[in-house]
N, C-alpha and C positions, 0 to 999 in steps of 0.2 A: 945396279940399280935402280936407272934412268930406265934402261929397257923393261925392265919387270914392270913398274907401272903401266908405261906404254900399254905392256902385252895386255893388264886387268883392267886397264880403262877401254881397251879395244872390244875387248871379250863383253865386257858390261853395256858398251853399246851397244855392241850385236844380240845379246840376250834381250835389252830393251826394243830392238827394230823386229826382233822374232816374236814378242808378246803382241805390237803392236800389230805386225802384219797377222798374226792368229786371230785377235780379235775381231780385225776390220773382216777376214774372211769370214769369221764366225756372223759377224752381223749381215752379212750379205747373202749369207745362207740363211739366215731368220727369216728376213726381208724379202727375201727372194721367195719365198712361200707364202706371202702376203697378199692378198687383193682385197680392192674394195668392191662392197656390196652393192651391185646395180638396183636402180630404182624399177621394184615390180608394181607399184600401184598403177593400176588401171589397164594392166596384160591378162589376157587370160591364160589359164594355167599352163597352157602347153608353149605359147612364148615364155613365159616365165621359167618351164624347166630347161630351156633352150638359153637361155641369157644367165643360169647359174651354171649348169653343166658345163659351158666354154669357160668358165673360169674354175672349174673344180670346186663347185660349193654343190648343196643339196638343196631341197624344198621339201616343207613339209604343211599341207593346210590343214589346220589344226582348228578352225574355227569357221562360223558361218553367218552372218549379221543379215540383218535389215539396212537396207541404205536407200534414200530416196536421192543422193548423187552418184554412185557407182552403178553402172548397168549389171543387172545380173548376171552370174559366172564370171566378172573380173574379180582381182586382187582389189582388197578395198585397204590393207595394213600389210606391215611387214614389221620384223624383228631377226636382226637388227635393220636399224634405219639406213637405207643408201649412203653411199660414199665412207661407210665404216670399214677399218680396217680390219681382217680377219683371215685366218690361216685358211688353206686350199684344206678341201671336205668338211667344211663348217657348214650346219645346217641352218638354212634361212627357214624362218617361220610365219607362215602368213594367214591371211582372213581372206576368204571368199564372199564376195557381193552376193544376198538373195535376193538384191533389188525391193523396190518399196513393195511394203505390206498389202497384201492381197485376200489376204483370209480375216477372219470377224474373228477374234479372240471368246471363245463361246463362256458363259457365265455358268460355272459346275461346282460354286458354293450352295452347300445343301444336300450334294449328292454323296451317295457311298465312294470310297478308294474306285472300286470296282468301274464303276458309273460313270465317274468322272474322266477315268484314263479311255474308254471307249467313246466318250462324246469329246474329249481332245484329239485322238487319234483317226477319229474320224475324218476330222477337218486337217489333214495332212499335217498336224503338227505333234510335238512329242513331250514328254514328260522330263522336265529337268530334273527335280527333284523332289522329294517328299519326307517332311519332318511332321512327328507328332508329339501331338501335348495333351496330356489329360485336362479337360475343362467340366467342372461342375455344372450339372443342369445342359449338358449337350449332349446327346447318345454318341460312343463311339463310332468310330468308322463311318464317319462325317465330314466334307472339305468345308473347313471353319473360315477358309480366306484363301488367295491364289494370287501369284504373280507372274505377267502383270495381268492386271482386272479386266474385267468383261468390255469389249468394245473397244479395247486400248486401240490409239494408234501410234504410240510411244516404246513399241514392241522392239526390242534389238535383236532377239533371236527366235527361232520357231518351236522355242520348248517355253512352258509353265511348270513354275514350281506350285506345289500346293503344300497346305497346312491342314494336319487332319488330326480330328479327335481320338485320342487314345483312352480305351479304361480306367478309370480312377483308382488308384491300388488304395484300399482300406491302411486306413493309421493304424500303424503299432504301437504299442504301447510297453514299458516294463511292468511286469506284474507284481503288486505288494505283497506284503506280509499283514495275512490276515489272522496269522497262530496268534493263541491266548486270548482273540477277542470274541466276545460273546457271537452267536451266530445271528442274532436278529440287526448287530451293527455291521457285519463281514456283509448282509445281506443290501440293505440299505445303500453302504458306498458303492456296493456293484450296482444296484439299480441306478441311483445317481450318475458313476461312470459311464452307463450306456453298459454293462454287461450284464451277463443273466446267470442268475443261479441255477448249478446244476444238478448233479447227484448229491443228497447230503445224507451221508451212513453213521451209525456210531459206532464208535472203536470197539474193539474186544477186551474184556475185563483184563488187568496182568496175567500173562500164563502161569507165574510163579506169587502163589500169594504172601503176606508178610507172614515171619513168626506169629505176631501179635495175631492174627487173625486166626491162623490154625490152631494157636492153643486156644482160643477161645470155643472153635469149634471141637476141639478133644474135650473141654470141660464140662461143654454142656452136653455134648453125647457122644463116647467114647467110640461106640460102634457102628454108628447112624453115618448112612451117605452122605457127602455135601448138597445142601439145598440146589435144585435148580433154578436159577435165572432167568426170569421172561427176560425175552428180548427186548431192550428199552427202545423208544423213541425220539427223534432227536426233539428239542423245547426251544425256542426262541432264547432261552438263558443257556444252553447249552455252550459248550468251549471248542473253538476249532483247533486242534492237535495237526491237521496236517491237510494239504490244500493241491489241489490240480490244478493248472500249472504250477508249477514251484515258486515260490519267491525269487524274483530277479529274471526271469523267462519273458521272452517276447510274447505279447499276446494283441491279436488284432482286436479293432471293436466289434462289439456284437456277439463275443464268444461266451461260452460256459464255463464257469468255473464250479469244480466239484469239492466238498469240503469233506471232512472226516470230524465228528465231536466226538465229544465227552462229556 
């Protein structure tokens, strides 16, 4: 019995030793693939590429900024920072210095989008982004603001962002119902709301006359043809029986509304 316990204890010890060895080997394998990111700020791109390549890393120049401290063409910032532990094959992102500002930021406010873009590119700059905003009282396709501002000495990159006016969209309303209202009331309401009165037509009489009307005609003149009713004209007292656009539809300010009255 004692030999059995000794054997079990020995087997347990061997399993624990094997697990510790495996974990240690795995840790060494993982950390053996890690390297420290070198310091790249101040280097030219070719030297920075050699520095990271010797450690199995990669480099990517993603941005360019003006800098009065870092000479033109040299690395001015990096990510990850120097000394950071990363795995081999990691990409180090850097920004390159354009040196101090040597161009004048032009004033393109008030110009059209096309003219502003030509003016910017003519000075060796570029357009970073364009945003459009409808503004009442200002014509569309006109530069309303820019960043950086004209003659700025605080520009961080050779790009200018523009805010350009866009055409104002007409306000949309939900068409109310004028059914059952006198034509005069409906016309006055439309005018006060900024809409126009369109075509007004008189609805035709019912296709099937009532039995009472038919009986009266037969009693008065059994063989006579039905009288011809002259075409009626709409009057302010006429009642609206249909409308276009229909109630509930979207309509823009200044649109015309057509009525059929009786």
